Phi, psi and omega in degrees: 000311180298316181297320179298316178297317181296315180294322178297318179293321179296319179296317179299318179295320180294317181296331179271017179062028174076013178244135178293155183304320183290336181291338180283339176252173173286126182286137180254136183262158179267259186257357177208161185296336179257016174250099188257130176298141179276160172298146181298145171086001178277122180256167179295148174299149181245036180268156187296136176237160178245140178255161183303330181280002179095349179284168179236162178190193177222170177294340176295340178297343184265002179303141184109341176240154168284135189233136168251119177256113179253123177269127184214167171225146185294337180265013179267113184296328178288327176296314180301324179288323184276330186302320177298326178292316177294325176298315178296315179302315181299315180296322183278335186247001181302317181291346178269355179100020177247127179239148178241124179250126178267099183269101185281136174268358176287158191252021181217122184296325176298323178294319181296306183292325177298318177299313181294320178293316181301323182262010178054053182253063187282347180270351180272141179266110183279134171220154184242128176272073194298336175252005181058023180286314182299312179299320179293318178296316175304313184297315180295313184290328186255338184233352178071024177215165186279334183252159182226138177275150177246148358280140171227135179234157177230135178258126188240134179282180186292344180266359180090012178269131178284116182263335181203156176238147182233119178251112181096194184281149177215157180277084179291341180278345185287155179301321179299319179295314181296319179296319179298314180296318179296324178296325177289324178297323183285342179286147181294000000 
């Protein structure tokens, strides 16, 4: 199943000549210049993820909440810089229906949880993309290539539709970011 989804996404990217749909049009930004609205209808990948307790699930498990999925690696200096801000955002907006998921591209759950504990990031929900399928699918659908740079985040509405992508650092503490997230919470 995972391989079939991955191959289908790869074929779609190849057929579009390796360019994402939004690149063919003028890209529209949300609350910052590096927060780009996604093409309509792209949903989160539904490939298996691993949680710290050993259970598995998918990003579809988060439907009903506005979700920020941040792809990171523990050796990425920009990720280390952004994670405390996302941790604060998660703690402050969780009761409003906004959740932040730290989707690690690292391949060891002990490494994932150790990184979050070391940096005191207790408000982030750690999950591991153990086969890197989810990150690759995000990358193909939104950037038209197989690999993805970290940090990259995706903002997902309550129905599981990816509404925007964020490449690099962004001011998650700012009023524009918070207003954008609250507007998504208010949508049906």
